N, C-alpha and C positions, 0 to 999 in steps of 0.2 A: 446458249452460245449462238452468235450470229454467223450466217453462212452465205457464201456466194454473193459478194459485192452488195452489201445492204445499202439501201438508199439513206439519205440524210434523215428522212422522216422516220424510217425504221430505227435508226440509231437513237434519235431523239426520244422515241417511245421507250427504249431500253434505259437510257440515261436519266430520263425525267424523274423517276422515283428517287434516285440518289440525290439529285439537286433539290428536289422537293423537300427532302428531309433536312437539308442544309437551310432552306428557306424557312421551314417550320421552326428550327432552332433559333434562327435570327428573329422571327416575329415574336416567339415566346419570350425571348430575353428583352427585345426592344419594347414590348408592351408590358413588361414586368410580370407576365404570367409565370415565368421562371425567375425567381429572385437572382439578382446578379451574384449574391453571396453563394448561391448553389453551384455556380459554373465551375469553380475550382474542384468541387467534389466530383462532378461529372468528368472533368478532364483527368482527374486522378484515377477514377475507375477505368477509363479507357487506357490510360498510359501504363498503369501498374498492374492491371488485371486482365481486361478483355483483349487488348491488342497483343500483349505478349503471348496469351493463350492462342490467339489466331496465328501469330507468326510461328510459334512452336508447332502447331498442327500442320501448317504448310511445310515447314522445314523438315519435320519428321516423316512426312509422307511424300517428299520430293526426292528423287534419286540424287545421291551425293554429288555425282558428276555435274549436274545442273547448278548446284550450289557453289561449285568451285570453278566456274567458267571464267578463266582469266581474261578471255577476249571481251566478254561482256563488261566486266569490271574495269578493264583497261580503257576501252573506248569511251565508256561513260565518264570515267574519272578525267580523261583528257578534256572532254567537252565541259565538264563542271569547272575545271581550272580556267579554261578560256572564257566561260561565262562570267566567272568572278572577276577576272582581270579586266574584261571589257566593261562590265557594269561599274566597277570602281573607277576606272579611267574616265568613263562618260559622266559620272555623278559628281566627282570631286570639283568643288568650286569654293568661293569665299564663304558661302553659307553652309554647304554640305561638306563636312570634314570626314576624317577617316571613320569615325564611329557610325555616322548616318550612312555614309557611302558603303561601308562594309555590310551593314544590315540590309541595305537596299540590294547589294550584290547577292546576299543570301536568299532573299525572296525571289531574285531573278534566276537563281540556279537550283533552288531546293524545292521540288514539287511536293504536293501534299500526298505523298505515296502511302504513308501509313494509314492515315485517317480516311482518305478517299480512294486512293489508287488500288489498294488491296481488294476491297469488295467490288469496285467498279470494273476493274480489269478481269477479275475472276468471273464475273457475270458475262463479260463480253467475249473473253478468249478462253475461258475454261481453266481448270487446275494446272494445265501445262505452263501457264504464265507465272506460276508461283516462284519458280527458281530464279528467273531474271529479276523479278520484282524484289525478292528478298536481298539479292546482291546489290541492287541499286539503293535500297534503303540503307544497307550497311555502308556503302561508299559515301552517301550523303551525310550520315550521322558521324562517321569517323573522320572523313577528310574535309568535306565541304563546310560543314558547320564549324569544325575546329579551326580551319583556316580563316574563316570570316570573323570568328571571335578574336583570333590573334590579331588580324588586321585592324579590328575596331579599337584596339588599345594604343595604336601608334601615335595618336595626338593627345593622349592623356598622360598624366604625371606618374606613370608606373615604371618609367625607365626611358631608355632612348634607343630608337632604331631596332636592331635585331634582338637586343636583350628584352625589350618590351614585348616584342612579338613572341619570343620564346617563352617568357613567363605566362603570357596570356594563352599560348598554345597548351601549356601544361595544365592550366586551370580548365581549359575547354575539354581536354582529354579526361580529366578527373570527373567533369560533368557527364561525359559520355559513359564513363565507367559506372556512374550512379544510375544511369538510365536502364530500365529492365529490358528494353526492346532488343539491343544487340546481344544481350545474354540469352534471351529467348531464341534468337536466330542461331546462336552458337550451340545451344542445347539441342535445338531441333536438328541441326546438321550432324551433331554427334549421334543422336538417336537414329538418324537416317543411315549413317555410316555403319553403325553397329547393329542395324535392323532391330532396334529395341522398341518395344511397345509398353506403354504404361499399363499397370493393373486396371482391370475393367472399370471399377468404381472411380478411380482417379482419372482415367481417360474420359469418362462421361462428364465428370465435373469440369475438366479442362475444356472439353468440346462445348459444353453449355456456355462457358465464359466466352469462348471463341465465337459462338453464334451471336452473342450480344454485342460484339465489337462493332460490326458494320452500322447498325441503326443508331447506336448511342454515339459513335464517333462522328457520324455525319450530322446528327442533331447538335452535338457539341461544337462542331466547326461553326455553325450558324450562330450559336449562342456566344462563342468567343468573339466573333466578328461584330456582333451587335454591341457587346460590352465595350470593345475597343472603340467603336464609333461613338458611343455615348460618353466615354471618358476622355476622348481626345478628338473632339469634333471642332476643329478650327479651320478657317479657310486657308487654302494654299494654292499656288499656281499649278496648272496642269503639268508644267514642265518638271515639277518635283516628283511626280509619280507616274504619269502616262508613259514616258519612255521605258521605265522599268517594267511596266505592265506589258508593253509590246515585246520587250526582250523575253519575258517569261513565256508568253503564249505563242509567239511567232518565231523569234530567233532561236530559242532553246531547242524546240523540236526540229527545226530546219538544220541546225548545227549537228545534232545527233544523227539525223538522217544522212547528211552529207558526209560526216566523218565515218559513220558506220558503213555506208556504201563504198567509200574509198578504201576502207580497211578490208572489206570482202574482196574487192578487186585486186588488192595487193597480196591476197592469199591468207589473211588472218582468218582463222576458223570460227567466224561469227555466223551463227545460223540466221537465215532471214526471219524466222519467227521471233527469235530473241531480239533482233533489231526492231521489229514491229512493236514489241513490248516496250523496248527502250524509248522509241519515239513517242508512243502514247503516254508513257510515264512523264516524259519531258513536256508533253502538251497539257499536263494537269495544272491547275492553279497553284499558286504559292502556298507553302506549308503554313498552316494557321498558327502553329506554336512559335513561329519566329516573332510574332507580336509580343508574346510573353518574354522571350529572350531580349528583344529590343528594349522593353520596359525595364528589365532587370539591369541592362547595361547602360541605361541612361540615354539611349538614342531617341530620335523623334518618332515615338510610337504612333503618332497620328499619321505620319507619312507611310510607315510600314503597314499599319492597319488598312489604310486606304488602298494600297497596292494589292494587299491580300483580298480585300473586299471586291475590288474591280476585277481582278483575275478570276475570282470564284464566280462572279456573276457572268462575265463574258465567256468563261470556259464552257458554259452550257451549250453555246453555239460553236465556239472554236474547237473544243474537244470533240464534239459530235461530228463536226466536219472532218477532223483528222481521222476519226474512226472510219467514217464512210469512205475516205480515200484509201485507207491502208488495208482494210480487211474485207 
């Protein structure tokens, strides 16, 4: 854990291994040392086994009060809604319609908390960061992603106006229900509230899976980005992806910092440490799994993949700078 106003160089030395694993995955897939056909298997291992185990471990060992902090969830949810609305409004034009604009809004507002933020912030801030991180993952998975999926259907032939949005929202929520991550969070919270511990052999198995989550998830991020670039590598103007990149890495953390600081001044019981975690989560690059979602929804995956790739590369410096300023 870093202490007493670390320098940017100190932070870079801490964050370097995490971004190096992402780069290793990117190089491995780009050079075909890792077959592209193997990437879904890696992704499934992280999504269905390792990451749920890690989230359950964090949830079950975190005091239940930290997992039910309404001030953290409320402030972050307001910021997410503002980011989605702003990104959609700024992106919509004659070429970028609701589907592409909504997926762009999702990468502007949805940080890579699960695959990157959990291990990185635990290393930087210690286990006390687990409570806010878990809450933010839950907000993004339940609210932010469902809202953007619903908005993405507005210009397609699934209905008109509010009805199209409602139908798409239901489909998005069904997708969330099939995702093991929110269930792992809920089970961890129940275990924490009941002070329940797994039988020792089961606990050791779950903990082993949890230990595998960080390196495999980071490696998988790089591999997913390399595959997306190889499969959707077509020229596009900077204006299609650079503004969203800046929204994610600059506007999102500044918005969370500003709204969180204002909330504290207005008497909202938001702890300064929790706000620091929230700002650093917001400073993370875009979630890599949005590329898979964009592909499934028929959006311009080349644009989304480029935003994710640029935010991930640039975050090595921007995120490290944010850490040096905040802790």
